[in-house]
Structures are given as C-alpha cells and as structure tokens.
C-alpha positions in Angstrom: 15.2 -23.3 -23.6 15.2 -23.7 -19.8 13.7 -20.3 -19.4 10.8 -21.1 -21.9 10.0 -24.2 -19.7 9.8 -22.2 -16.5 7.4 -19.7 -18.2 5.4 -22.5 -19.5 5.2 -24.3 -16.1 4.2 -21.2 -14.3 1.3 -20.6 -16.6 -0.1 -24.1 -16.0 -3.5 -24.4 -14.3 -4.1 -27.3 -11.5 -6.0 -29.4 -14.0 -3.5 -29.0 -17.0 -1.9 -32.3 -18.2 -4.2 -34.0 -15.5 -7.4 -33.9 -17.5 -8.6 -34.2 -20.9 -11.5 -32.0 -22.2 -13.6 -33.5 -25.0 -16.1 -31.1 -26.9 -19.2 -32.9 -27.0 -20.4 -30.8 -29.9 -17.5 -31.3 -32.2 -15.3 -33.9 -31.0 -11.8 -31.9 -30.3 -10.1 -32.8 -27.4 -8.0 -30.4 -25.2 -5.2 -30.8 -22.5 -5.1 -27.3 -21.5 -8.1 -25.5 -19.6 -7.1 -22.4 -21.4 -7.6 -23.8 -24.8 -11.0 -25.1 -23.5 -11.8 -21.5 -22.7 -10.5 -20.0 -26.0 -12.6 -22.7 -27.8 -15.8 -21.7 -25.9 -15.1 -18.0 -26.7 -14.2 -18.5 -30.5 -16.7 -21.3 -31.4 -19.4 -20.8 -28.7 -19.6 -24.7 -27.8 -20.4 -25.1 -24.2 -20.7 -28.9 -23.7 -17.6 -30.8 -22.6 -16.9 -34.2 -21.1 -13.8 -33.9 -18.5 -11.7 -37.1 -18.2 -9.1 -37.8 -15.5 -5.7 -38.9 -17.1 -5.0 -42.2 -15.2 -1.0 -42.0 -15.0 0.6 -45.3 -13.8 3.8 -45.4 -11.7 5.4 -46.5 -15.1 4.7 -43.1 -16.7 2.1 -44.5 -19.1 -1.8 -44.1 -18.9 -4.6 -46.5 -18.7 -8.2 -46.4 -19.9 -9.9 -43.0 -19.6 -12.9 -42.5 -17.6 -15.1 -39.4 -17.1 -14.3 -37.6 -13.9 -16.9 -36.5 -11.4 
C-alpha cells in the first residue's frame, strides 16, 4: 500500500488537489489536471473554470472562488 501511495504522489502535478476544474459545457468537476486533459481529448470540451481549494488550518475548506 505504501508503494502505491508513493507512485500516486509522484504522478501528481502542482495543481492537483489544490484546484477544482469545472467543465462549463457539461458541469463535471475534476481535481486532477490529467483528468481534465483526458476529458478534453475524449469529449472535446474546452471551456473550464478553475477554482482554488481554500484549505483552512483545521484541514477543512471554505467557499470556493474562481482563481485568476
């Protein structure tokens, strides 16, 4: 299990788990940029809104707002 977590962590991109991408065309949300890339390729959608995930010190998150 630890080995699979290390492999998973090494495949993360900088924005993974820090951003949420919302497809403006179908409403699906993604937390991994590679999933957004796959969605663009497979479905052909190209309009996304990217939101920061505002984590608090308690480990919870507050209201989402679009990132710049």
